[in-house]
C-alpha positions in Angstrom: -39.9 -149.2 -149.0 -43.2 -148.1 -150.1 -45.8 -146.0 -148.3 -47.8 -149.2 -147.8 -44.9 -150.8 -146.1 -44.5 -147.7 -144.0 -48.1 -147.8 -142.9 -47.8 -151.5 -142.1 -44.6 -151.0 -140.1 -46.0 -148.2 -138.0 -49.3 -149.9 -137.5 -47.6 -153.0 -136.2 -45.4 -151.0 -133.9 -48.6 -149.8 -132.3 -50.0 -153.3 -132.2 -53.0 -152.2 -134.2 -54.9 -154.5 -136.5 -55.9 -153.2 -140.0 -59.5 -153.0 -138.7 -58.5 -150.9 -135.7 -56.6 -148.5 -137.9 -59.5 -148.3 -140.4 -61.9 -147.5 -137.5 -59.6 -144.6 -136.4 -59.6 -143.2 -139.9 -63.2 -143.9 -140.7 -62.3 -146.1 -143.7 -62.8 -149.8 -144.4 -60.3 -152.4 -143.4 -60.1 -153.3 -147.1 -58.8 -149.8 -147.8 -56.0 -150.3 -145.2 -55.3 -153.7 -146.7 -55.0 -152.2 -150.2 -52.7 -149.5 -149.0 -50.4 -151.9 -147.2 -50.3 -154.4 -150.1 -49.6 -151.7 -152.6 -52.7 -152.3 -154.7 -54.0 -148.8 -153.7 -52.8 -145.6 -152.2 -54.4 -143.4 -149.6 -55.9 -140.2 -150.8 -53.5 -137.3 -150.2 -56.1 -135.8 -147.8 -55.5 -138.9 -145.6 -51.8 -138.2 -145.1 -52.2 -136.0 -142.0 -54.9 -138.1 -140.3 -53.0 -141.3 -141.2 -49.8 -140.0 -139.7 -51.6 -138.8 -136.5 -53.3 -142.3 -136.2 -49.9 -143.9 -136.5 -48.3 -141.5 -134.0 -45.8 -140.1 -136.5 -45.3 -137.0 -138.7 -46.3 -136.8 -142.3 -42.6 -136.5 -143.1 -41.9 -139.8 -141.3 -44.8 -141.4 -143.2 -43.7 -140.2 -146.6 -39.9 -140.4 -146.1 -39.9 -144.0 -144.9 -38.4 -145.2 -148.2 -35.6 -142.7 -148.0 -34.6 -143.9 -144.6 -34.5 -147.5 -145.9 -32.4 -146.4 -148.9 -29.9 -144.8 -146.5 -29.3 -148.2 -144.9 -29.0 -149.9 -148.3 -26.4 -147.3 -149.3 -24.5 -147.8 -146.0 -24.6 -151.6 -146.7 -23.2 -151.1 -150.2 -20.5 -148.8 -148.9 -19.5 -151.4 -146.2 -19.3 -154.0 -149.0 -17.0 -151.7 -150.9 -14.7 -151.1 -147.9 -11.4 -152.9 -148.4 -10.3 -155.4 -145.8 -12.2 -157.1 -143.1 -15.6 -155.4 -143.3 -17.8 -158.0 -141.5 -17.9 -156.0 -138.2 -19.1 -153.0 -140.2 -21.6 -155.1 -142.1 -23.0 -156.5 -138.9 -23.3 -153.0 -137.4 -25.2 -151.7 -140.5 -27.5 -154.6 -140.5 -28.3 -154.4 -136.8 -28.8 -150.7 -137.1 -31.3 -151.2 -139.9 -33.1 -153.9 -137.9 -33.6 -151.4 -135.0 -35.8 -149.4 -137.3 -37.0 -152.1 -139.7 -37.3 -155.0 -137.3 -39.4 -157.1 -139.8 -37.1 -156.7 -142.8 -36.0 -160.2 -144.0 -33.0 -159.1 -146.1 -31.4 -157.3 -143.2 -32.2 -160.2 -140.8 -30.4 -162.4 -143.3 -27.5 -160.0 -143.6 -27.1 -159.6 -139.9 -27.2 -163.4 -139.4 -24.6 -164.0 -142.0 -22.3 -161.2 -141.0 -22.4 -162.5 -137.3 -21.8 -166.1 -138.6 -18.8 -165.1 -140.6 -17.4 -163.2 -137.6 -17.9 -166.2 -135.4 -15.9 -168.4 -137.8 -12.9 -166.0 -137.7 -13.0 -165.4 -133.9 -10.2 -167.0 -132.1 -11.4 -166.1 -128.6 -14.1 -168.7 -127.6 -16.1 -166.1 -125.7 -16.2 -163.8 -128.8 -17.1 -166.7 -131.0 -19.9 -167.6 -128.6 -21.2 -164.0 -128.7 -21.2 -163.8 -132.5 -22.8 -167.3 -132.8 -25.5 -166.2 -130.4 -26.2 -163.1 -132.4 -26.3 -165.1 -135.6 -28.7 -167.6 -134.1 -30.9 -164.8 -132.8 -31.1 -163.2 -136.2 -31.6 -166.5 -137.9 -34.4 -167.3 -135.5 -36.2 -164.1 -136.3 -35.7 -164.8 -140.0 -37.1 -168.3 -139.5 -40.2 -166.9 -137.7 -40.8 -164.1 -140.3 -40.2 -166.2 -143.5 -42.4 -169.3 -143.2 -41.6 -170.3 -146.8 -37.9 -170.2 -145.8 -36.8 -168.2 -148.9 -33.7 -167.0 -147.0 -32.7 -170.3 -145.5 -33.2 -169.1 -141.9 -34.1 -172.7 -140.7 -30.8 -174.2 -141.9 -28.8 -171.2 -140.7 -30.4 -171.3 -137.2 -29.8 -175.1 -136.9 -26.1 -174.7 -137.9 -25.6 -171.9 -135.4 -27.4 -173.8 -132.7 -25.3 -176.9 -133.4 -22.1 -174.9 -133.3 -23.1 -173.3 -130.0 -23.9 -176.6 -128.4 -20.4 -178.0 -129.5 -18.8 -174.9 -128.1 -20.6 -175.3 -124.8 -19.7 -179.0 -124.6 -16.0 -178.2 -125.1 -16.3 -175.4 -122.5 -17.8 -177.8 -120.1 -15.1 -180.5 -120.7 -12.4 -177.9 -120.1 -13.8 -176.7 -116.8 
């Protein structure tokens, strides 16, 4: 993650527009847009005021990329773990989404890990839980990826269809 992505993340957490953040910092909205898009960087003298405006420390602002890399490394380690690592993968992806809720790769990873777990679950209640989590992550992905680069629409529809079939069987058996 770049400093621009860090600025965007923390600005959105506060429900601020680029114009509102710009006003707080006495800069133009175009400057904030350039920072967030990566076509420009804030002057070093802006680090402290920017961090204050975002309600974070300068360390948090500047270390954002390091924290993301920590999750990437945990993901890679989970992939290297021998045996059934889907529960660990799901945990890593969901942990990452708690901090980086807008991150499409981790939305996709969480959805797929939950979907794989649902396919292997023998207990219908557990299968339903994992399918529900997969559907929720796929729905977030679908909403945040309008071009559907990650296939969130198809994944959401598949999870929803499987959940409906599961509920229909549950209803028949009761």
